[in-house]
N, C-alpha and C positions, 0 to 999 in steps of 0.2 A: 503495498499500499504506499504510494507515494503522499508529499506533505508538501503544501505550496507556503513558501517562503517568499514574505515581503522585501526587494531589494529597493525600492524607490518609490515612490508618488506612483501608483497608477502601473507598476510596474512587481511580478511574482515572477519567481522557478521553482519548478518542478525539483523537489529533490526525494531518492529514495528514503521509505524509512528504514532506519537502524534494528539490525536481527541481532539476533545473538548471535548467528553463523557466521556474522563477520566481525565479531569482535574479536576475534583470536589473530585473526590475520591482521584486522587493523593494529592491532597491540604489536606485532611481531614488528608491522612496519615502520610502527610510531621507533620502537626501539632500533630500529637502522638506520635511524636520521645522526646526522654526525652531531658531535656535542661543539660544542662554541667551542671548545679548546681546539678540538681539532680541525673546524671550519678554520682558524686562526693561523691554526698551522699548514693547510692548504692554503690561501692566502696567496703566496710565494708564487705557489703555483700556474695558479689561476692568472695573475700577471707577467706569465712569461706564455704558457696555449693558447691566453685570449686575444693575442697582440703578434701577429705576423712577423715582423722587424723583432719583436723581442726572442721568437721561438728560436727566428734565425741565428740570432745573438750566441745564445744558449749553446744552439747545435755546436756554430763556429769555436764555441771556447771549450766544448767538450773534446775539443781534439789539444787542445792547451791553451796556454795564457798568451793575449794579446796585446800590442796598443790601442788605443784608439782612433791612432790613425790607419791601422792596420787592420781593424773592423770594417773604419769606413769603405775604405777602400776597396775590399774581400763583396759586403753590403750593396755597393751603389750609391751609398748614403755618405752625406755631408757629414765632416766631424760633429758639427752643433748637433744635429739630428741623431747623432751615433750615442752622443755625450748624455744626451736628452732622454732615451732607452735607457741606459748603462745606469742612471743616478736613479731609475726607478726599479731596476733591480737591484744596485745597491742597497737601498732602503729595504727592499723587501728580503734580506742576505741571500739573498741568490748567488751574486758576484762579488767578491773583493778587490779592492782597489789596492797596488802600493805604489807608492813613486820610486823609481829609479832617474837621478835626475830631472831633468826637466819633462819625463815620458812621463806617463799613470802606465801601469800593466792591469791588464785585469784577467781574471781567472775566479771560476765556478766555485763557491763554498761548498765545504765537502759535508752537507747535512743529507741525512737520509732523503729530505722531502725535494732537493736539487735531483739525486742520484737515480731517483725515481721519477722525474720530470725528464733529466736525461733520456733513461730508459724508457718512455714512453715516445720522445722523438726518434729513439735509434728503430723502436717498432714499428712505429709510419711510416719509415723510411727502407725499411726492412718492407713492409706490405706494399709497398708503393713499386718498389722492383720486381716483386711475385708477378 
């Protein structure tokens, strides 16, 4: 049996009635939700996966550390645009920077979430070739 729920003045939506049969499924599904701590740990990975340039930066840095100018050349972007993406990645703890004279050298952070992100990107590259 469905029940009618009011959404806005003059509008309503049909919703299925809740049954005891679905409560175990709903409870199991609710328990599968990420905790706020897990969602926070995942945020840097979202910053990578959801933006193509940052995805490429992580993929390139998985081969080894590079300077901003080298990254910009590889990506075909300006140093300024590349630096802005690197700032987001650095703020998220995905990359780390160290200064060598006037050059800034970037490398991937050695964290489990960054490692998992690199693995996802490697799998995508492998699947694309197959």
